[in-house]
C-alpha positions, 0 to 999 in steps of 0.5 A: 433300670432307670427310666426317663421321666417326662414332665408335661408341658401342660402341667408346668404351664398351669403351675407357672400361671399361678403367682400366689399360694394358699395353705389349702391348695394342692402343691404347685410349682412356686413362682421363680425369683424373689426380691432381695433388698439387703443394705450391704453397706454396713457389714458387722464385725466378722467372726475370726477366720478358722480352718474351715473358712481358710479351706473354703476360700482356698478351694474357691480361689483354686477353682477361679484359677482354672478359669479363662478370663471370660469364664471368670468374668461370667462367674464373679459378681459384685457382693452388693448385686441383689439381683444376682443374689435372688437369681435362683429357682426350683425351675429348670434353667430354660424357664428361669435362666441363671447367670454364672458358669454352667458345668456344661461349659466347663472342662473336666479339670474345672468341674473337678475344681468346682467339686473340690470347692463343694466338698469343702462347703458341704458335708459328704452327705451334702455332696452326695445329695448334690450329685444325686439331684443332678443325676435325677435331673438327667433322667428327665426327658426334655419337653416341648413348648409350654405356650409362651415359646419356652421349652423344658430342658433338663440335664445333670450339667445344667447347674451353675456357679457364681460368686458374689464378692471375692473369696477371702476370710476378712470380708463377706462373700457369697457362693451360689450353686444350683439349677433345677430343684437345687439352690445353694446360697452360702454367705461367708463372713469370716469364720461363719456362714449362712446357708439360708435360703437353701432349696433341695429335693428333686425329681425323680427321687428314686434313681439308679446310681453307682450300682444301687437304687437310691431314694434321694430323701430317704434319710429325711423322710425316715427320720420324720416317720421315726419321730412320729412313731415316738409320739403317743395318741394325744401328741400325734393328734397335735403333730398331724395338722391335716390329712392333706399335703400343704403347700411350699411357702418358703420357696423362690419369692418368699424372702422375708416370709415367716410361716406359722408354727403349727403342730407339736412343740418341743416343750411337750416332748420327752428327752428321747422324743426331742432327740428324735426331732433333732434327728429330723432337723439334722437330716437336712442341716447335716448337708452343711459342712461340720462347722456350719451344721454344728453352729445351726444345730447348737442354736436349734438345741438352745431353742428346741422348746420353742420349735414345732413339728407339723405333719400334713398328709397321709402316713402312707405311702413313704414320702407323701406328706408335707413336713414343717419345722419352725423355730426361732432360727430355723424354718424347714419344709418338705413339700411333695409336688403332685403336678399330675405325677406321683408326689412321692417322686417330686419334692421341693424342700426349703431351709431358711433362717428367719434371723439370717437369710442371705447372711443379713445378720452380718451384712445389715438388716432391712 
């Protein structure tokens, strides 16, 4: 049986009062929103369109065709709208309002068209993760006022879609989709895409869904434990940075941030250990469609000797440790959130590409 979980107002209110983070602090809810200032006037030459690009554009146009005029107006934003570009958060919509159109305000046919679009943008694993994260949010119990009059509201339909620009293969555009604990920010440019920044995770992580009990991030956590198990004693001493979980550093508010490469370097691994490290990375990147996951993983493989893996926290229980992977084109965090509850049931996970956040490599650089 799936139980309803209550996120206490006092715990969240205390978290929101903190606007800065330190590496030694216990995990807290990071601040919502970030500043994005991309000079979008200069757009690089786009990579040629391909079958994936055409399928995504077609699915996006099919979704837009299902909308009424006022719904379409609420979904479409200018491509250079950096305010909307930054409007994502780990917080629920009641505390960090989204713009766009929510699943709650869609018809069944419209939700089906949106799901078809997501099925083109994401892999089967990515769609499964999106579905499970929304289902988990439906297990949380709405809370009361948190001191400033705001209330906590949760639900699997409180997830929003917006589009910046017009879906097409010969000009850049962006798909935003998400809500509490989920933010997909995919910038498309011809035959390529950037999924940076992307927030995943969830609460609770153990859910009953489709007749089975599922731990949402099991594959990712297991891959990291499997990698750690390949290391000898000296290597483990390098990889395990601390016995205390570190704090999420790349969440909302962190555009332009780079984080320290700590832990063990890919250059110090055997071929088999490198494959185990690649499996850790692929557990997250594999949520992208095959084209874009492949492009990211190709770059990661090319620079694996310059990539580090770090572990902060205990090795038991399952899912209690903070994990970090840092390389020239990838930054990953897995960050359990205690907040007065079981940290193994609440995590914020981030992916960013420091060379191409929001597609900045294609639409200009600051």
